[in-house]
C-alpha positions as a Markdown table, in Angstrom:
| # | Residue | x | y | z |
|---|---|---|---|---|
| 1 | Unk | 87.4 | 218.5 | 97.8 |
| 2 | Unk | 88.3 | 214.8 | 97.4 |
| 3 | Unk | 90.1 | 213.5 | 94.4 |
| 4 | Unk | 88.5 | 210.5 | 92.8 |
| 5 | Unk | 90.8 | 207.6 | 91.9 |
| 6 | Unk | 90.2 | 205.0 | 89.2 |
| 7 | Unk | 91.2 | 201.5 | 90.3 |
| 8 | Unk | 94.1 | 200.1 | 88.3 |
| 9 | Unk | 93.3 | 196.8 | 86.6 |
| 10 | Unk | 95.3 | 193.9 | 87.9 |
| 11 | Unk | 97.5 | 192.2 | 85.3 |
| 12 | Unk | 96.9 | 188.5 | 84.4 |
| 13 | Unk | 100.3 | 187.6 | 85.8 |
| 14 | Unk | 99.5 | 189.2 | 89.2 |
| 15 | Unk | 96.2 | 187.3 | 89.4 |
| 16 | Unk | 97.9 | 184.0 | 88.8 |
| 17 | Unk | 100.8 | 184.7 | 91.3 |
| 18 | Unk | 98.9 | 183.6 | 94.4 |
| 19 | Unk | 98.2 | 180.2 | 92.9 |
| 20 | Unk | 101.8 | 179.6 | 91.8 |
| 21 | Unk | 103.0 | 180.7 | 95.3 |
| 22 | Unk | 100.9 | 177.9 | 96.8 |
| 23 | Unk | 102.5 | 175.5 | 94.3 |
| 24 | Unk | 106.0 | 176.8 | 95.3 |
| 25 | Unk | 105.2 | 176.3 | 99.0 |
| 26 | Unk | 104.3 | 172.7 | 98.3 |
| 27 | Unk | 107.5 | 172.2 | 96.4 |
| 28 | Unk | 109.6 | 173.7 | 99.2 |
| 29 | Unk | 108.0 | 171.6 | 101.9 |
| 30 | Unk | 108.2 | 168.5 | 99.8 |
| 31 | Unk | 111.9 | 169.0 | 99.1 |
| 32 | Unk | 112.8 | 169.8 | 102.7 |
| 33 | Unk | 111.2 | 166.5 | 103.9 |
| 34 | Unk | 112.8 | 164.5 | 101.1 |
| 35 | Unk | 116.3 | 165.9 | 101.8 |
| 36 | Unk | 115.9 | 165.3 | 105.6 |
| 37 | Unk | 115.0 | 161.7 | 104.8 |
| 38 | Unk | 117.7 | 161.1 | 102.2 |
| 39 | Unk | 120.5 | 162.5 | 104.4 |
| 40 | Unk | 119.3 | 161.1 | 107.8 |
| 41 | Unk | 117.6 | 157.7 | 107.2 |
| 42 | Unk | 118.7 | 154.3 | 106.1 |
| 43 | Unk | 116.8 | 152.7 | 103.2 |
| 44 | Unk | 114.5 | 149.8 | 103.9 |
| 45 | Unk | 113.3 | 148.1 | 107.0 |
| 46 | Unk | 116.4 | 148.8 | 109.0 |
| 47 | Unk | 115.8 | 152.5 | 109.0 |
| 48 | Unk | 112.1 | 152.6 | 109.7 |
| 49 | Unk | 110.8 | 155.1 | 112.2 |
| 50 | Unk | 107.5 | 154.0 | 113.8 |
| 51 | Unk | 105.0 | 156.9 | 114.2 |
| 52 | Unk | 101.8 | 154.9 | 115.1 |
| 53 | Unk | 103.1 | 151.4 | 115.9 |
| 54 | Unk | 103.1 | 149.2 | 112.9 |
| 55 | Unk | 100.3 | 151.1 | 111.2 |
| 56 | Unk | 102.0 | 154.4 | 110.2 |
| 57 | Unk | 105.8 | 154.8 | 109.9 |
| 58 | Unk | 108.5 | 156.4 | 107.9 |
| 59 | Unk | 110.1 | 154.0 | 105.5 |
| 60 | Unk | 112.7 | 155.4 | 103.1 |
| 61 | Unk | 112.7 | 154.1 | 99.5 |
| 62 | Unk | 113.6 | 155.6 | 96.2 |
| 63 | Unk | 111.0 | 155.0 | 93.5 |
| 64 | Unk | 112.5 | 154.5 | 90.0 |
| 65 | Unk | 109.2 | 154.9 | 88.2 |
| 66 | Unk | 105.9 | 156.7 | 88.4 |
| 67 | Unk | 102.9 | 156.3 | 90.7 |
| 68 | Unk | 102.9 | 152.9 | 92.6 |
| 69 | Unk | 106.4 | 152.2 | 91.2 |
| 70 | Unk | 105.1 | 151.7 | 87.7 |
| 71 | Unk | 108.0 | 151.9 | 85.1 |
| 72 | Unk | 107.7 | 152.8 | 81.4 |
| 73 | Unk | 109.8 | 149.8 | 80.4 |
| 74 | Unk | 107.5 | 147.6 | 82.4 |
| 75 | Unk | 104.4 | 149.0 | 80.7 |
| 76 | Unk | 106.1 | 148.4 | 77.3 |
| 77 | Unk | 106.9 | 144.8 | 78.2 |
| 78 | Unk | 103.3 | 144.1 | 79.0 |
| 79 | Unk | 102.3 | 144.8 | 75.4 |
| 80 | Unk | 105.2 | 142.9 | 74.0 |
| 81 | Unk | 107.7 | 145.7 | 73.4 |
| 82 | Unk | 111.1 | 145.8 | 74.9 |
| 83 | Unk | 113.0 | 149.0 | 75.9 |
| 84 | Unk | 115.8 | 149.4 | 78.4 |
| 85 | Unk | 115.1 | 150.8 | 81.8 |
| 86 | Unk | 117.4 | 153.7 | 81.0 |
| 87 | Unk | 115.3 | 154.7 | 77.9 |
| 88 | Unk | 112.1 | 154.1 | 79.9 |
| 89 | Unk | 113.3 | 156.5 | 82.6 |
| 90 | Unk | 114.1 | 159.1 | 80.0 |
| 91 | Unk | 110.7 | 158.8 | 78.4 |
| 92 | Unk | 109.0 | 159.2 | 81.8 |
| 93 | Unk | 111.0 | 162.3 | 82.8 |
| 94 | Unk | 110.4 | 164.1 | 79.4 |
| 95 | Unk | 106.7 | 163.2 | 79.5 |
| 96 | Unk | 106.5 | 164.5 | 83.1 |
| 97 | Unk | 108.0 | 167.8 | 82.0 |
| 98 | Unk | 105.5 | 168.2 | 79.1 |
| 99 | Unk | 102.6 | 167.3 | 81.5 |
| 100 | Unk | 103.9 | 169.9 | 84.0 |
| 101 | Unk | 103.9 | 172.6 | 81.3 |
| 102 | Unk | 100.3 | 171.7 | 80.4 |
| 103 | Unk | 99.2 | 171.9 | 84.0 |
| 104 | Unk | 100.9 | 175.2 | 84.5 |
| 105 | Unk | 99.2 | 176.6 | 81.4 |
| 106 | Unk | 95.8 | 175.4 | 82.7 |
| 107 | Unk | 96.5 | 177.0 | 86.1 |
| 108 | Unk | 97.3 | 180.3 | 84.5 |
| 109 | Unk | 94.1 | 180.2 | 82.4 |
| 110 | Unk | 92.1 | 179.6 | 85.6 |
| 111 | Unk | 93.4 | 182.7 | 87.3 |
| 112 | Unk | 90.0 | 184.5 | 87.1 |
| 113 | Unk | 87.9 | 181.4 | 88.1 |
| 114 | Unk | 85.6 | 182.4 | 90.9 |
| 115 | Unk | 85.7 | 179.0 | 92.8 |
| 116 | Unk | 88.3 | 177.0 | 94.7 |
| 117 | Unk | 89.2 | 175.1 | 91.5 |
| 118 | Unk | 92.5 | 177.0 | 90.9 |
| 119 | Unk | 93.7 | 176.2 | 94.4 |
| 120 | Unk | 93.4 | 172.5 | 93.8 |
| 121 | Unk | 95.0 | 172.7 | 90.4 |
| 122 | Unk | 97.8 | 174.6 | 92.2 |
| 123 | Unk | 98.2 | 171.6 | 94.5 |
| 124 | Unk | 98.5 | 169.2 | 91.5 |
| 125 | Unk | 101.0 | 171.5 | 89.9 |
| 126 | Unk | 103.1 | 171.8 | 93.1 |
| 127 | Unk | 103.1 | 168.1 | 93.7 |
| 128 | Unk | 104.0 | 167.3 | 90.1 |
| 129 | Unk | 106.9 | 169.8 | 90.3 |
| 130 | Unk | 108.2 | 168.3 | 93.5 |
| 131 | Unk | 108.5 | 164.8 | 92.0 |
| 132 | Unk | 109.9 | 166.1 | 88.7 |
| 133 | Unk | 112.7 | 167.8 | 90.7 |
| 134 | Unk | 113.7 | 164.4 | 92.0 |
| 135 | Unk | 113.6 | 162.7 | 88.6 |
| 136 | Unk | 115.4 | 165.5 | 86.8 |
| 137 | Unk | 118.1 | 166.5 | 89.2 |
| 138 | Unk | 118.6 | 163.9 | 92.0 |
| 139 | Unk | 120.6 | 161.7 | 89.7 |
| 140 | Unk | 123.1 | 164.5 | 89.3 |
| 141 | Unk | 123.0 | 166.3 | 92.6 |
| 142 | Unk | 123.5 | 163.2 | 94.7 |
| 143 | Unk | 125.4 | 161.0 | 92.3 |
| 144 | Unk | 128.1 | 160.2 | 94.9 |
| 145 | Unk | 125.7 | 158.9 | 97.6 |
| 146 | Unk | 123.0 | 157.3 | 95.3 |
| 147 | Unk | 122.8 | 153.5 | 95.1 |
| 148 | Unk | 121.8 | 153.6 | 91.5 |
| 149 | Unk | 123.3 | 154.9 | 88.2 |
| 150 | Unk | 121.9 | 158.3 | 87.8 |
| 151 | Unk | 122.4 | 161.3 | 85.5 |
| 152 | Unk | 120.2 | 164.1 | 84.3 |
| 153 | Unk | 116.6 | 163.0 | 84.0 |
| 154 | Unk | 117.5 | 159.7 | 85.6 |
| 155 | Unk | 116.9 | 160.4 | 89.3 |
| 156 | Unk | 114.6 | 158.5 | 91.6 |
| 157 | Unk | 111.7 | 159.9 | 93.6 |
| 158 | Unk | 112.2 | 159.8 | 97.4 |
| 159 | Unk | 109.2 | 158.3 | 99.3 |
| 160 | Unk | 108.8 | 157.9 | 103.0 |
| 161 | Unk | 105.3 | 157.8 | 104.4 |
| 162 | Unk | 104.0 | 154.3 | 104.8 |
| 163 | Unk | 100.5 | 153.2 | 106.1 |
| 164 | Unk | 101.2 | 149.5 | 106.5 |
| 165 | Unk | 97.8 | 147.9 | 106.1 |
| 166 | Unk | 99.0 | 144.8 | 104.2 |
| 167 | Unk | 101.9 | 143.7 | 102.1 |
| 168 | Unk | 102.8 | 140.6 | 100.2 |
| 169 | Unk | 102.6 | 138.7 | 97.0 |
| 170 | Unk | 99.4 | 139.0 | 95.0 |
| 171 | Unk | 97.9 | 135.6 | 94.1 |
| 172 | Unk | 98.7 | 134.4 | 90.6 |
| 173 | Unk | 95.1 | 134.2 | 89.6 |
| 174 | Unk | 94.7 | 138.0 | 89.9 |
| 175 | Unk | 94.9 | 139.5 | 86.3 |
| 176 | Unk | 97.9 | 141.7 | 85.6 |
| 177 | Unk | 99.0 | 142.0 | 89.2 |
| 178 | Unk | 99.2 | 138.3 | 90.0 |
| 179 | Unk | 102.6 | 137.2 | 91.3 |
| 180 | Unk | 103.8 | 140.7 | 92.0 |
| 181 | Unk | 104.7 | 142.2 | 95.4 |
| 182 | Unk | 102.6 | 145.0 | 96.6 |
| 183 | Unk | 101.9 | 146.9 | 99.8 |
| 184 | Unk | 98.8 | 148.8 | 101.0 |
| 185 | Unk | 99.1 | 151.6 | 101.0 |
| 186 | Unk | 102.0 | 152.4 | 98.6 |
| 187 | Unk | 104.8 | 154.4 | 100.2 |
| 188 | Unk | 104.3 | 158.1 | 99.3 |
| 189 | Unk | 105.5 | 161.6 | 99.9 |
| 190 | Unk | 104.1 | 165.1 | 100.3 |
| 191 | Unk | 104.0 | 165.7 | 96.5 |
| 192 | Unk | 102.0 | 162.5 | 96.0 |
| 193 | Unk | 99.6 | 163.5 | 98.7 |
| 194 | Unk | 99.1 | 166.9 | 97.1 |
| 195 | Unk | 98.5 | 165.5 | 93.7 |
| 196 | Unk | 96.0 | 162.9 | 95.0 |
| 197 | Unk | 94.0 | 165.4 | 97.0 |
| 198 | Unk | 93.8 | 167.8 | 94.1 |
| 199 | Unk | 92.7 | 165.2 | 91.6 |
| 200 | Unk | 90.1 | 163.6 | 94.0 |
| 201 | Unk | 88.5 | 166.9 | 95.0 |
| 202 | Unk | 88.3 | 168.1 | 91.4 |
| 203 | Unk | 86.8 | 164.9 | 90.2 |
| 204 | Unk | 84.1 | 165.0 | 92.9 |
| 205 | Unk | 83.3 | 168.8 | 92.9 |
| 206 | Unk | 84.2 | 169.9 | 89.3 |
| 207 | Unk | 80.5 | 170.5 | 88.4 |
| 208 | Unk | 79.9 | 172.5 | 91.6 |
| 209 | Unk | 83.0 | 174.6 | 90.9 |
| 210 | Unk | 81.9 | 175.6 | 87.4 |
| 211 | Unk | 78.4 | 176.4 | 88.6 |
| 212 | Unk | 79.9 | 178.5 | 91.4 |
| 213 | Unk | 82.0 | 180.4 | 88.9 |
| 214 | Unk | 79.0 | 181.1 | 86.6 |
| 215 | Unk | 76.9 | 182.3 | 89.6 |
| 216 | Unk | 79.6 | 184.6 | 91.0 |
| 217 | Unk | 80.5 | 186.0 | 87.6 |
| 218 | Unk | 76.9 | 186.8 | 86.9 |
| 219 | Unk | 76.5 | 188.4 | 90.3 |
| 220 | Unk | 79.5 | 190.7 | 90.0 |
| 221 | Unk | 78.9 | 191.7 | 86.4 |
| 222 | Unk | 77.9 | 195.4 | 86.1 |
| 223 | Unk | 74.3 | 195.8 | 85.3 |
| 224 | Unk | 73.6 | 197.2 | 81.9 |
| 225 | Unk | 72.3 | 200.8 | 82.0 |
| 226 | Unk | 68.7 | 200.9 | 81.2 |
| 227 | Unk | 67.8 | 203.6 | 78.7 |
| 228 | Unk | 64.2 | 204.8 | 78.5 |
| 229 | Unk | 62.5 | 203.9 | 75.3 |
| 230 | Unk | 62.0 | 206.9 | 73.1 |
| 231 | Unk | 59.5 | 207.4 | 70.4 |
| 232 | Unk | 61.0 | 207.7 | 66.9 |
| 233 | Unk | 61.2 | 211.3 | 65.8 |
| 234 | Unk | 58.6 | 212.3 | 63.2 |
| 235 | Unk | 60.1 | 212.8 | 59.8 |
| 236 | Unk | 59.8 | 216.4 | 58.6 |
| 237 | Unk | 57.1 | 216.9 | 56.0 |
| 238 | Unk | 58.6 | 217.5 | 52.6 |
| 239 | Unk | 56.6 | 220.2 | 50.7 |
| 240 | Unk | 55.2 | 219.1 | 47.5 |
| 241 | Unk | 56.8 | 220.3 | 44.3 |
| 242 | Unk | 53.9 | 219.6 | 42.0 |
| 243 | Unk | 52.3 | 222.6 | 40.5 |
| 244 | Unk | 48.6 | 222.8 | 41.0 |
| 245 | Unk | 46.4 | 222.2 | 38.0 |
| 246 | Unk | 44.6 | 225.2 | 36.6 |
| 247 | Unk | 41.3 | 225.0 | 34.8 |
| 248 | Unk | 41.2 | 226.4 | 31.3 |
| 249 | Unk | 39.4 | 229.7 | 30.8 |
């Protein structure tokens, strides 16, 4: 005689764990590479390590801003407002932490999504966390070796991968970017790559991901038990209480 077992439902936290473990793996790999670069390479051209000639190389820099070196104080100055770089860095760090919390919440809500979508959101979450670690703590952890004035929330992001297609001064006639120095491609790290891959894949395939979720959810939903149609029961006939009329004698 076999004993039947009823499967125990998995808790929401358990379902989301696998996605957060992927994010954690990205953070650990990103931080290991950054620390190896920070402790073993010289910043700038002098410390370059050529991987594929002049095309792909390791080039150690520390980014004080967001993507492509954009700074908050620089953005404010473009619209005629002036704030100090210290305040701009603080705004960027706090905003990044708020955005990270929002991405983590979305990832938790997608724990039951039956498509690859949560995995790519996990990549974005892991990459964002990796860079936020730099901005939040590197200004404190490595204050003695940093070449900048740091502090909590005032660290710089370590970048190292450089695909050197072109670099130079953008012509002045180019709107916004004219007169500025840029390189193609920007120097990046594992966190940047993870974020970029996640965003690009989601933008391209988001419609397919949601259709896949709808299809798989419908396919795995338990079929409703069909009950045979039954004729309504006949109501019992109520005896008449009227007394029969009698004809007069």
